[in-house]
C-alpha positions, -999 to +999 in steps of 0.1 A: -583+454+723-557+478+733-536+500+703-499+508+713-484+537+696-442+536+691-422+568+686-404+556+652-374+577+644-360+577+610-326+585+596-315+616+579-316+620+544-287+608+529-262+630+514-260+635+475-228+614+475-244+585+494-273+587+473-253+582+444-230+555+454-265+538+462-276+540+429-244+530+414-247+502+435-283+493+417-269+497+385-241+471+392-242+444+365-245+412+378-232+393+347-264+371+337-292+376+316-296+389+281-268+415+270-278+447+258-274+462+230-255+494+238-229+471+253-214+457+228-220+474+189-192+454+168-169+426+192-139+420+188-137+382+188-105+364+194-105+334+166-072+330+152-068+332+118-073+305+095-037+293+096-034+286+132-070+275+139-068+246+115-035+234+137-054+219+162-081+188+154-098+198+184-110+226+207-129+222+240-163+241+244-146+266+269-117+274+246-147+278+220-170+301+246-138+324+250-130+328+215-165+341+211-168+361+242-197+340+248-212+315+279-206+274+276-243+276+280-252+295+252-224+274+226-247+246+238-278+261+231-267+272+196-255+233+191-291+220+200-310+249+179-284+246+149-283+213+130-252+218+115-231+224+140-220+188+156-195+184+178-176+154+189-184+143+220-163+115+240-178+089+263-183+116+294-201+139+273-172+164+272-178+185+238-146+189+212-151+213+188-134+210+151-118+239+131-154+234+108-171+237+137-158+268+151-159+285+116-199+275+114-200+287+151-185+320+137-213+321+115-237+318+135-226+344+159-225+367+128-263+357+124-273+363+158-252+388+176-238+409+149-269+411+124-299+403+148-316+373+130-336+355+151-334+320+156-353+305+129-345+336+107-311+314+111-321+286+108-337+293+080-302+310+062-283+280+068-307+257+053-278+256+024-245+256+047-220+261+018-240+290+004-242+306+036-202+301+043-193+315+010-217+348+015-204+349+049-170+352+038-174+372+009-187+396+037-158+391+057-135+402+036-152+433+024-156+443+059-116+441+063-110+458+030-134+486+044-116+489+078-081+488+056-095+518+030-107+537+064-074+531+078-060+547+050-086+577+047-075+587+086-039+585+076-040+611+047 
């Protein structure tokens, strides 16, 4: 058995700028996977006010996903996990959400993404949907008052 040694050349070490560029490529987000806690602390949802929301009878799942800045698959997952969420489906299987469903999704989003409930804890919280919606409405109105008062304080 004969062993052959070859001479291998190694490239010169990269300069710092090339190394930083390579490190930045590694940090680039691909868009998939779980969201970081640092990524969004208090997200701004694009849900219209109730007067505008209730003007339409149905919203497609794509529109609803954009309202919550979520992927369509996450909305479908929440639909399967939470029995209070029942969008209408046509014969093709497309989901259409009523404004009431969008409000329920807003509550689910608040429980899971904002208050960091687990899925079982959120299910437990939603066992009585009427009282859960009342609590959610009270908390959201108090948060609006708080932001208004903080704006006044900053303007003084």
